[in-house]
N, C-alpha and C positions, 0 to 999 in steps of 0.2 A: 503588524501584524495579527490575527487573531493565534491564538491559545486552542492547537488543537486538542482537541479531548474527545471522548467515546462520544460527543449526543451531536460535531460534527464533521466524523469520517465516519471513513464507510467500508464495512469489513466484508469478507469473504473467507468461508472457513470452508474449507475443499479436504476429506478423508477418503483416500486409495487406500489399495490393501499393500505398496511400496511405498507412499510420500500420506503426508500431513502435513498440513500447512495453512496458516492465517495470512493472508493479505488485508494489510491496510492501506486505503490511498484516499487522496483530498484534492480537490479540483483548484487552482487560482487561478480568474478570467487574468487575458493581460492583451488588451485590445484584440485581437480578433483572432488572438491564439488563446488557450486554455494548456497552463504547466501542471500535470499532475504529477502527484508528487506521494510516492508508495513507500511502505516496510513490508517485509516479506520476515514471519517466526517457521518455520520448518522443524517438526517434532522427526525426531530417529526414531526409528523400533524399536530402542530398549526405553522410550521413553513413555509416559503415558498423553496423551493428546487432551487437554483439555481449551474449554472456548474462551475460557476467562486468563488462562498461562499465555494464550497465543494472541489472545486479544492485547493484553499488555506488553505480551516485547514486540509485538510488529507495529506500534501504536509510538513505543520506543525509537524503532529505527525509523519509522516516519518525521519524528522531530529531530529526528538529527539530519535525514534528507534536508528538510527543511529549513536548518539551522546551518550545517555547512553545505548546502549545496555542491554537496560531491556524491558520487554514487560508486557502489558496488554489487554482486552478487544480491544483498540482502536491502538494498535500499538504494531511493534516488529520484530523479526527477525525472520528464520528458515532457516534451509539448507538443499536441495536436490542432486541427485547424479548429475555430471554435463555431460549429455548422449547425443546423440540426441533425440530431442523428446521427450521431458521431459515437464509432463505438469504439470504446477504450481497450475493450478487450481484444480484436482484433491488432490494433496497434502496439501490444505489450507484447503478443503471441508473434 
């Protein structure tokens, strides 16, 4: 398995009035499916949101999802069809 770093993971930083979080994710092709692994770092109201801090925490949780295969609200994996134009965002929602 390839070591997951900031170079081969994807990130999304979301800032909303009551919710700030960073999502780290990567794709692992498995035949006609894509396994999607993700890690989430949430920033609470009392915290200061930084992309660097969110990236580090979300990346750590992404690694944990890939290593353990377990899932909870902050990290996990799921599988989607490996077809042209698949929207992972729609699968997560």
